[in-house]
C-alpha positions in Angstrom: 32.3 -79.2 66.7 32.5 -77.1 63.5 36.1 -78.0 62.8 35.3 -81.8 62.9 32.4 -81.3 60.5 34.6 -79.2 58.2 37.2 -82.0 58.1 34.5 -84.5 57.2 33.4 -82.2 54.4 37.0 -82.0 53.2 37.3 -85.8 53.2 34.2 -86.0 51.0 35.6 -83.5 48.5 33.4 -80.7 49.5 36.2 -78.2 49.8 34.3 -74.9 49.6 31.9 -75.9 52.2 34.7 -77.2 54.4 36.5 -73.9 54.2 33.3 -72.0 55.3 32.8 -74.3 58.3 36.5 -74.1 59.3 36.6 -70.4 59.1 33.4 -70.3 61.2 35.2 -72.6 63.7 38.1 -70.2 63.9 35.8 -67.3 64.5 34.1 -69.4 67.3 37.5 -70.1 68.9 38.3 -66.4 68.7 35.0 -65.3 70.2 35.5 -67.7 73.1 39.1 -66.4 73.5 40.4 -69.9 73.0 43.4 -70.7 70.9 42.5 -72.9 68.0 44.4 -76.2 67.9 47.2 -76.5 65.4 45.2 -79.2 63.6 42.5 -76.6 62.7 45.1 -74.5 60.8 46.6 -77.6 59.2 43.2 -78.7 58.0 42.6 -75.1 56.7 45.9 -75.4 54.8 44.8 -78.7 53.3 41.5 -77.2 52.2 42.9 -74.0 50.8 45.5 -76.1 48.9 42.7 -78.2 47.3 41.0 -74.9 46.4 44.1 -73.7 44.7 44.6 -70.8 47.2 48.4 -71.4 47.6 49.2 -68.3 49.6 46.3 -68.9 52.0 47.3 -72.5 52.4 50.9 -71.6 53.1 49.8 -69.1 55.7 47.6 -71.6 57.4 50.3 -74.3 57.5 52.8 -71.8 58.9 50.2 -70.8 61.6 49.7 -74.5 62.4 53.5 -74.8 63.1 53.4 -71.6 65.2 50.4 -72.5 67.3 51.5 -76.1 67.8 55.2 -75.6 68.2 55.4 -77.6 71.4 52.4 -79.8 71.0 52.5 -81.3 67.5 54.0 -84.7 67.1 57.1 -85.0 65.0 55.1 -86.7 62.4 52.6 -83.9 62.2 55.5 -81.3 62.0 57.1 -83.2 59.2 53.8 -83.5 57.3 53.2 -79.7 57.6 56.8 -78.9 56.7 56.4 -81.1 53.6 53.3 -79.2 52.6 55.0 -75.9 53.1 58.0 -77.1 51.0 55.7 -78.4 48.2 53.7 -75.2 48.0 56.8 -73.1 48.1 58.2 -75.0 45.2 54.9 -74.8 43.3 55.1 -71.0 43.8 58.6 -70.8 42.5 57.7 -72.7 39.3 54.6 -70.6 38.9 52.3 -73.7 38.9 50.1 -74.9 41.7 50.1 -78.5 42.7 46.8 -80.3 42.1 
């Protein structure tokens, strides 16, 4: 699937390409009237964060929590909450992290 390929690109530091494939995956889910898994939004947040798009990363992480409210493991929720907190602090200080 496109989202798996996007994550592989992310792991190899190819963030712009990963973002393109992940957005295509989200479109595919939408066209098929299927809810995208929370992990897709989490991965989008990770990619957008690496690209320095803080607001887009925050929105993606928040969507991951919304979509996966009852399905994410506690560890995944904590990981996403931590990312949201980190990005929120970075926004308050006016500097992006990494």
